[in-house]
MARKOL-526149 format. One record per residue (C-alpha): x, y, z; residue number from 1; residue in three letters. Coordinates in Angstrom, 1 decimal, decimal comma, always signed. Example, Ala and Ser with C-alpha at 12.3 -4.5 7.8 and 13.67 -1.06 7.14 Angstrom:
<pts>
PT	east	north	up	num	residuo
PT	+12,3	-4,5	+7,8	1	ala;
PT	+13,7	-1,1	+7,1	2	ser;
</pts>
This chain:
<pts>
PT	east	north	up	num	residuo
PT	+224,5	+164,2	+198,6	1	unk;
PT	+224,3	+168,0	+198,6	2	unk;
PT	+222,5	+169,1	+195,4	3	unk;
PT	+219,0	+168,8	+194,0	4	unk;
PT	+220,6	+167,0	+190,9	5	unk;
PT	+221,7	+164,1	+193,2	6	unk;
PT	+218,0	+163,6	+194,1	7	unk;
PT	+217,1	+162,6	+190,6	8	unk;
PT	+220,1	+160,2	+190,3	9	unk;
PT	+219,2	+158,5	+193,6	10	unk;
PT	+215,6	+158,2	+192,6	11	unk;
PT	+216,6	+156,3	+189,4	12	unk;
PT	+218,2	+153,7	+191,7	13	unk;
PT	+215,4	+153,5	+194,2	14	unk;
PT	+212,9	+153,1	+191,4	15	unk;
PT	+215,0	+150,4	+189,8	16	unk;
PT	+215,4	+152,2	+186,6	17	unk;
PT	+219,2	+151,8	+186,9	18	unk;
PT	+221,3	+149,3	+188,7	19	unk;
PT	+220,3	+145,7	+189,3	20	unk;
PT	+216,6	+145,2	+188,2	21	unk;
PT	+214,0	+143,2	+190,0	22	unk;
PT	+213,7	+139,5	+189,2	23	unk;
PT	+210,0	+139,5	+188,3	24	unk;
PT	+207,2	+141,9	+187,4	25	unk;
PT	+205,5	+141,2	+190,7	26	unk;
PT	+208,7	+142,1	+192,6	27	unk;
PT	+209,0	+145,3	+190,6	28	unk;
PT	+205,4	+146,3	+191,4	29	unk;
PT	+205,8	+145,4	+195,0	30	unk;
PT	+209,0	+147,4	+195,2	31	unk;
PT	+207,2	+150,5	+194,0	32	unk;
PT	+204,2	+149,9	+196,2	33	unk;
PT	+202,0	+150,8	+193,3	34	unk;
PT	+202,6	+151,8	+189,7	35	unk;
PT	+200,5	+154,4	+187,9	36	unk;
PT	+198,4	+152,7	+185,3	37	unk;
PT	+195,8	+154,9	+183,6	38	unk;
PT	+197,7	+154,3	+180,4	39	unk;
PT	+197,7	+150,5	+180,3	40	unk;
PT	+200,4	+150,0	+177,6	41	unk;
PT	+202,6	+152,6	+179,3	42	unk;
PT	+202,2	+150,8	+182,7	43	unk;
PT	+203,3	+147,5	+181,1	44	unk;
PT	+206,4	+149,3	+179,8	45	unk;
PT	+207,2	+151,0	+183,1	46	unk;
PT	+207,2	+147,7	+184,9	47	unk;
PT	+209,1	+145,8	+182,2	48	unk;
PT	+211,9	+148,4	+182,3	49	unk;
PT	+212,4	+147,4	+186,0	50	unk;
PT	+212,7	+143,7	+185,5	51	unk;
PT	+215,5	+141,3	+184,4	52	unk;
PT	+213,5	+140,0	+181,5	53	unk;
PT	+212,5	+143,5	+180,2	54	unk;
PT	+209,4	+142,0	+178,5	55	unk;
PT	+205,9	+143,4	+178,5	56	unk;
PT	+204,6	+139,9	+178,1	57	unk;
PT	+206,0	+139,0	+181,5	58	unk;
PT	+204,0	+141,8	+183,1	59	unk;
PT	+200,8	+140,6	+181,3	60	unk;
PT	+201,6	+137,1	+182,5	61	unk;
PT	+201,7	+138,3	+186,1	62	unk;
PT	+198,2	+139,9	+185,5	63	unk;
PT	+196,9	+136,7	+184,0	64	unk;
PT	+198,4	+134,7	+186,9	65	unk;
PT	+196,8	+136,9	+189,5	66	unk;
PT	+200,0	+138,0	+191,2	67	unk;
PT	+199,5	+141,6	+190,0	68	unk;
PT	+196,2	+143,4	+189,6	69	unk;
PT	+195,0	+146,7	+188,3	70	unk;
PT	+192,6	+148,8	+190,3	71	unk;
PT	+191,9	+152,1	+192,0	72	unk;
PT	+193,8	+151,6	+195,3	73	unk;
PT	+194,5	+155,2	+196,0	74	unk;
PT	+193,7	+158,7	+194,9	75	unk;
PT	+190,8	+157,2	+192,8	76	unk;
PT	+193,4	+156,5	+190,1	77	unk;
PT	+194,3	+153,3	+188,3	78	unk;
PT	+197,5	+151,6	+189,5	79	unk;
PT	+199,1	+148,2	+189,3	80	unk;
PT	+199,6	+146,6	+192,7	81	unk;
PT	+200,8	+143,3	+194,0	82	unk;
PT	+197,5	+141,3	+194,4	83	unk;
PT	+197,9	+140,6	+198,1	84	unk;
PT	+198,4	+144,3	+198,8	85	unk;
PT	+195,2	+145,5	+197,2	86	unk;
PT	+192,8	+145,0	+200,1	87	unk;
PT	+194,8	+146,9	+202,7	88	unk;
PT	+195,5	+149,6	+200,1	89	unk;
PT	+191,7	+150,0	+199,6	90	unk;
PT	+191,0	+149,9	+203,3	91	unk;
PT	+193,5	+152,6	+204,0	92	unk;
PT	+194,0	+154,9	+201,0	93	unk;
PT	+191,1	+153,8	+198,9	94	unk;
PT	+188,5	+154,9	+201,4	95	unk;
PT	+189,6	+158,5	+201,2	96	unk;
PT	+188,7	+158,6	+197,5	97	unk;
PT	+185,1	+157,7	+198,5	98	unk;
PT	+184,6	+160,9	+200,6	99	unk;
PT	+183,4	+162,9	+197,6	100	unk;
PT	+181,2	+160,2	+196,1	101	unk;
PT	+178,0	+161,8	+197,3	102	unk;
PT	+178,5	+164,9	+195,2	103	unk;
PT	+179,5	+162,8	+192,2	104	unk;
PT	+176,3	+160,7	+192,6	105	unk;
PT	+174,2	+163,8	+192,7	106	unk;
PT	+175,8	+165,0	+189,5	107	unk;
PT	+175,2	+161,6	+187,8	108	unk;
PT	+171,8	+161,0	+189,2	109	unk;
PT	+172,9	+158,0	+191,2	110	unk;
PT	+172,2	+156,9	+194,8	111	unk;
PT	+173,2	+154,2	+197,2	112	unk;
PT	+170,2	+152,0	+196,2	113	unk;
PT	+171,3	+152,0	+192,5	114	unk;
PT	+174,9	+151,3	+193,5	115	unk;
PT	+173,9	+148,3	+195,6	116	unk;
PT	+171,6	+147,0	+192,9	117	unk;
PT	+174,6	+147,3	+190,5	118	unk;
PT	+176,7	+145,3	+193,0	119	unk;
PT	+174,1	+142,6	+193,1	120	unk;
PT	+173,8	+142,3	+189,3	121	unk;
PT	+177,5	+142,2	+188,8	122	unk;
PT	+178,1	+139,6	+191,4	123	unk;
PT	+175,4	+137,4	+189,9	124	unk;
PT	+176,9	+137,8	+186,4	125	unk;
PT	+180,4	+136,9	+187,6	126	unk;
PT	+179,1	+134,0	+189,6	127	unk;
PT	+178,2	+132,5	+186,2	128	unk;
PT	+181,1	+133,7	+184,0	129	unk;
PT	+183,9	+134,2	+186,5	130	unk;
PT	+185,3	+137,1	+184,4	131	unk;
PT	+183,8	+139,6	+182,1	132	unk;
PT	+184,7	+142,6	+179,9	133	unk;
PT	+183,7	+146,1	+180,8	134	unk;
PT	+181,2	+146,1	+177,9	135	unk;
PT	+179,6	+142,9	+179,1	136	unk;
PT	+179,1	+144,2	+182,6	137	unk;
PT	+177,7	+147,5	+181,4	138	unk;
PT	+175,2	+145,4	+179,2	139	unk;
PT	+174,1	+143,3	+182,1	140	unk;
PT	+173,7	+146,4	+184,3	141	unk;
PT	+171,5	+148,0	+181,7	142	unk;
PT	+169,4	+144,8	+181,3	143	unk;
PT	+169,0	+144,7	+185,1	144	unk;
PT	+167,5	+148,2	+185,1	145	unk;
PT	+170,5	+150,3	+186,2	146	unk;
PT	+171,2	+153,0	+183,7	147	unk;
PT	+174,8	+153,2	+182,5	148	unk;
PT	+174,5	+156,2	+180,1	149	unk;
PT	+177,1	+159,0	+180,1	150	unk;
PT	+179,6	+158,5	+182,8	151	unk;
PT	+177,3	+156,4	+185,1	152	unk;
PT	+178,6	+153,0	+183,9	153	unk;
PT	+182,2	+153,9	+184,3	154	unk;
PT	+181,5	+155,4	+187,8	155	unk;
PT	+179,6	+152,3	+188,9	156	unk;
PT	+182,4	+150,0	+187,9	157	unk;
PT	+184,9	+152,3	+189,6	158	unk;
PT	+182,8	+152,4	+192,8	159	unk;
PT	+182,4	+148,6	+192,9	160	unk;
PT	+186,1	+148,3	+192,5	161	unk;
PT	+186,9	+151,0	+195,1	162	unk;
PT	+184,6	+149,2	+197,6	163	unk;
PT	+186,2	+145,8	+197,1	164	unk;
PT	+183,8	+143,9	+194,9	165	unk;
PT	+185,6	+144,1	+191,5	166	unk;
PT	+189,2	+144,2	+190,3	167	unk;
PT	+190,8	+144,2	+186,9	168	unk;
PT	+192,8	+141,0	+186,5	169	unk;
PT	+193,4	+138,7	+183,6	170	unk;
PT	+193,5	+139,7	+179,9	171	unk;
PT	+191,5	+138,2	+177,1	172	unk;
PT	+193,0	+137,2	+173,7	173	unk;
PT	+192,9	+140,7	+172,4	174	unk;
PT	+194,8	+142,2	+175,4	175	unk;
PT	+191,8	+143,7	+177,1	176	unk;
PT	+191,7	+143,3	+180,9	177	unk;
PT	+188,7	+141,6	+182,3	178	unk;
PT	+186,8	+142,3	+185,6	179	unk;
PT	+186,7	+139,6	+188,2	180	unk;
PT	+185,4	+139,4	+191,8	181	unk;
PT	+188,2	+140,5	+194,1	182	unk;
PT	+187,6	+137,8	+196,7	183	unk;
PT	+187,6	+135,1	+194,0	184	unk;
PT	+190,7	+136,3	+192,2	185	unk;
PT	+192,7	+137,1	+195,4	186	unk;
PT	+191,9	+134,4	+197,9	187	unk;
PT	+194,8	+135,4	+200,2	188	unk;
PT	+194,6	+139,0	+201,2	189	unk;
PT	+196,8	+140,9	+203,7	190	unk;
PT	+194,9	+142,7	+206,4	191	unk;
PT	+196,6	+145,6	+208,2	192	unk;
PT	+195,2	+147,8	+210,9	193	unk;
PT	+195,3	+151,6	+210,3	194	unk;
PT	+198,6	+152,2	+212,0	195	unk;
PT	+200,3	+149,2	+210,5	196	unk;
PT	+199,1	+150,3	+207,0	197	unk;
PT	+200,4	+153,9	+207,5	198	unk;
PT	+203,8	+152,5	+208,5	199	unk;
PT	+203,8	+150,1	+205,5	200	unk;
PT	+202,9	+153,0	+203,1	201	unk;
PT	+205,8	+155,0	+204,4	202	unk;
PT	+208,3	+152,3	+204,3	203	unk;
PT	+207,3	+151,2	+200,7	204	unk;
PT	+207,2	+154,7	+199,4	205	unk;
PT	+210,5	+155,9	+200,8	206	unk;
PT	+212,4	+152,7	+200,0	207	unk;
PT	+210,9	+152,5	+196,5	208	unk;
PT	+210,9	+156,2	+195,6	209	unk;
PT	+213,3	+158,0	+198,0	210	unk;
PT	+214,8	+160,4	+198,4	211	unk;
PT	+211,4	+162,0	+198,9	212	unk;
PT	+209,6	+164,2	+201,4	213	unk;
PT	+206,7	+163,7	+203,8	214	unk;
PT	+204,6	+165,9	+201,5	215	unk;
PT	+205,5	+163,6	+198,5	216	unk;
PT	+204,3	+160,6	+200,5	217	unk;
PT	+201,0	+162,3	+201,4	218	unk;
PT	+200,4	+163,2	+197,8	219	unk;
PT	+201,3	+159,7	+196,5	220	unk;
PT	+199,1	+157,9	+198,9	221	unk;
PT	+196,3	+160,5	+198,9	222	unk;
PT	+196,7	+160,8	+202,6	223	unk;
PT	+196,8	+163,7	+205,0	224	unk;
PT	+200,2	+165,1	+206,0	225	unk;
PT	+199,3	+164,0	+209,6	226	unk;
PT	+198,9	+160,4	+208,6	227	unk;
PT	+202,0	+160,5	+206,4	228	unk;
PT	+204,0	+161,8	+209,4	229	unk;
PT	+202,5	+159,1	+211,7	230	unk;
PT	+203,6	+156,4	+209,2	231	unk;
PT	+207,1	+157,9	+208,9	232	unk;
PT	+207,5	+158,0	+212,7	233	unk;
PT	+206,9	+154,2	+212,9	234	unk;
PT	+209,6	+153,4	+210,3	235	unk;
PT	+212,1	+156,3	+210,6	236	unk;
PT	+214,7	+154,0	+212,1	237	unk;
PT	+214,7	+152,0	+208,9	238	unk;
PT	+215,4	+155,0	+206,7	239	unk;
PT	+218,2	+157,4	+206,0	240	unk;
PT	+217,5	+161,1	+206,3	241	unk;
PT	+219,3	+163,8	+204,4	242	unk;
PT	+218,7	+167,6	+204,1	243	unk;
PT	+219,1	+169,4	+200,8	244	unk;
PT	+218,6	+173,1	+200,7	245	unk;
PT	+216,7	+173,0	+204,0	246	unk;
PT	+214,3	+170,2	+203,0	247	unk;
PT	+214,4	+166,8	+204,6	248	unk;
PT	+214,4	+163,8	+202,3	249	unk;
PT	+214,0	+160,1	+203,3	250	unk;
PT	+215,3	+157,0	+201,5	251	unk;
PT	+216,5	+153,5	+201,8	252	unk;
PT	+219,9	+153,5	+203,4	253	unk;
PT	+221,3	+151,3	+200,6	254	unk;
PT	+220,3	+153,7	+197,8	255	unk;
PT	+223,5	+155,8	+197,9	256	unk;
PT	+225,6	+152,6	+197,5	257	unk;
PT	+223,4	+151,5	+194,6	258	unk;
PT	+224,1	+154,8	+192,9	259	unk;
PT	+227,8	+154,6	+193,5	260	unk;
PT	+227,8	+151,2	+191,8	261	unk;
PT	+225,6	+152,3	+188,9	262	unk;
PT	+226,8	+155,9	+188,4	263	unk;
PT	+227,6	+155,6	+184,8	264	unk;
PT	+224,2	+154,2	+184,0	265	unk;
PT	+222,5	+156,8	+186,0	266	unk;
PT	+224,3	+159,6	+184,2	267	unk;
PT	+223,2	+158,2	+180,9	268	unk;
PT	+220,0	+158,4	+178,9	269	unk;
PT	+216,6	+156,7	+179,6	270	unk;
PT	+213,3	+156,8	+177,8	271	unk;
PT	+210,3	+156,5	+180,0	272	unk;
PT	+206,6	+156,2	+179,2	273	unk;
PT	+204,1	+158,8	+180,2	274	unk;
PT	+202,8	+158,4	+183,8	275	unk;
PT	+206,0	+156,7	+185,0	276	unk;
PT	+206,6	+156,9	+188,7	277	unk;
PT	+209,8	+158,9	+188,1	278	unk;
PT	+207,6	+161,9	+187,4	279	unk;
PT	+204,2	+160,9	+188,8	280	unk;
PT	+205,4	+159,5	+192,1	281	unk;
PT	+206,1	+162,9	+193,7	282	unk;
PT	+204,2	+166,0	+194,6	283	unk;
PT	+207,2	+168,3	+194,0	284	unk;
PT	+208,9	+167,3	+190,7	285	unk;
PT	+211,3	+170,3	+190,5	286	unk;
PT	+214,3	+168,2	+191,4	287	unk;
PT	+214,0	+166,3	+188,1	288	unk;
PT	+211,7	+168,5	+186,0	289	unk;
PT	+212,8	+172,2	+185,7	290	unk;
PT	+209,8	+174,3	+186,6	291	unk;
PT	+209,9	+176,3	+183,4	292	unk;
PT	+209,4	+173,1	+181,4	293	unk;
PT	+206,7	+171,4	+183,5	294	unk;
PT	+204,0	+172,3	+181,1	295	unk;
PT	+205,8	+170,5	+178,3	296	unk;
PT	+205,2	+167,2	+180,2	297	unk;
PT	+201,6	+167,8	+180,9	298	unk;
PT	+200,4	+170,5	+178,4	299	unk;
PT	+197,6	+172,7	+179,8	300	unk;
PT	+197,7	+170,7	+183,0	301	unk;
PT	+195,2	+168,3	+181,4	302	unk;
PT	+196,3	+165,3	+183,4	303	unk;
PT	+197,8	+163,5	+180,3	304	unk;
PT	+201,5	+163,0	+181,0	305	unk;
PT	+203,8	+162,6	+178,1	306	unk;
PT	+206,7	+160,2	+177,7	307	unk;
PT	+210,0	+161,6	+178,9	308	unk;
PT	+213,7	+161,5	+178,0	309	unk;
PT	+215,9	+161,5	+181,1	310	unk;
PT	+219,6	+162,4	+181,0	311	unk;
PT	+221,7	+162,4	+184,2	312	unk;
PT	+218,6	+162,2	+186,4	313	unk;
PT	+216,9	+165,1	+184,8	314	unk;
PT	+214,0	+165,2	+182,3	315	unk;
PT	+215,4	+166,9	+179,2	316	unk;
PT	+212,7	+166,2	+176,6	317	unk;
PT	+209,5	+164,5	+175,7	318	unk;
PT	+209,1	+161,9	+173,0	319	unk;
PT	+206,6	+159,8	+171,1	320	unk;
PT	+206,5	+157,2	+168,4	321	unk;
PT	+205,5	+158,2	+164,9	322	unk;
PT	+204,7	+155,8	+162,1	323	unk;
PT	+204,1	+152,1	+162,4	324	unk;
PT	+205,9	+148,8	+162,0	325	unk;
PT	+209,4	+149,0	+160,6	326	unk;
PT	+208,8	+152,6	+159,6	327	unk;
PT	+208,3	+153,7	+163,2	328	unk;
PT	+210,6	+156,4	+164,4	329	unk;
PT	+211,0	+158,5	+167,6	330	unk;
PT	+209,9	+162,1	+167,6	331	unk;
PT	+211,8	+164,0	+170,3	332	unk;
PT	+210,9	+167,5	+171,6	333	unk;
PT	+213,9	+168,7	+173,6	334	unk;
PT	+213,6	+171,4	+176,2	335	unk;
PT	+216,9	+172,8	+175,1	336	unk;
PT	+219,3	+171,7	+172,4	337	unk;
PT	+220,5	+168,1	+173,0	338	unk;
PT	+224,2	+167,3	+172,7	339	unk;
PT	+224,8	+165,0	+169,7	340	unk;
PT	+225,8	+162,1	+172,0	341	unk;
PT	+222,6	+162,5	+173,9	342	unk;
PT	+220,5	+162,6	+170,7	343	unk;
PT	+222,2	+159,5	+169,5	344	unk;
PT	+221,6	+157,7	+172,8	345	unk;
PT	+217,9	+158,5	+172,5	346	unk;
PT	+217,7	+156,6	+169,3	347	unk;
PT	+219,7	+153,7	+170,7	348	unk;
PT	+217,4	+153,5	+173,8	349	unk;
PT	+214,3	+153,6	+171,6	350	unk;
PT	+215,5	+150,7	+169,6	351	unk;
PT	+216,0	+148,6	+172,7	352	unk;
PT	+212,7	+149,4	+174,4	353	unk;
PT	+210,6	+146,3	+175,4	354	unk;
</pts>
């Protein structure tokens, strides 16, 4: 491996987008460590693309069964995680997202007393119903005297999830995820001390995302570079290091062999949803997204990442569905002119998406 282009190809293998997929949705999520999930339908697609069955329904089934959950485990951002990983994620990475909560409370007119009153009300409600929609919890909070106007309601549910009371688990008949009590929904929870957790973060990230850098790990986990380096030091002997243009990258030692076995697939065309880890999982995306086209993926840096077309390990276009039902078609916005074979492959890939 000597060029930046190889980095993208190897990442496709590590992320299980090419080569042998994972047997289940839970295994796919565990492999990634966490899968970005602000866009719920996109998150289902991201995980489905990494499994043998390639079915969104299998991912929802994992959520309904409680083996995968959706919460705010790190960076204050929604992710899918394996259920038994959530507690140590929150204890290690989640706590960092709480450091700025005081300023947020001041802006929203909240305080600790209101937050704890909200916790009491929500726990009482879930003791009776076991699971509840967001709208139901907001209603009972309002009835209990805790104002949920503006962004207050969302923030309170976020805070109660971030501090280990709530988690998004099963879906209702309409596909909406319901809130449940974390301790009820996940009776068996892994507990790791701080050093063990830093090591686990490093191992999961580099095996599931590598080749990547220490800075990528720090950004992904919302950790300090110091903590990222400490975690890496504990697991470095389980990883392979390679230097490209003076930058050190770490990865699973088996990843180059996976690429060799799946080179034709890796060189082909993939359609990924917005927020997929192939783009969102790294602080520095220039190895797969040319800098001059970065704003095409997230216009105006508004935080809304568009779905991408990948060819040969490089993002070459963005895409979206237009129309509905049998009249639905793929609208592609290439960064530069696509070769006819690539354009045709985009249509074929779209037809085969889960």
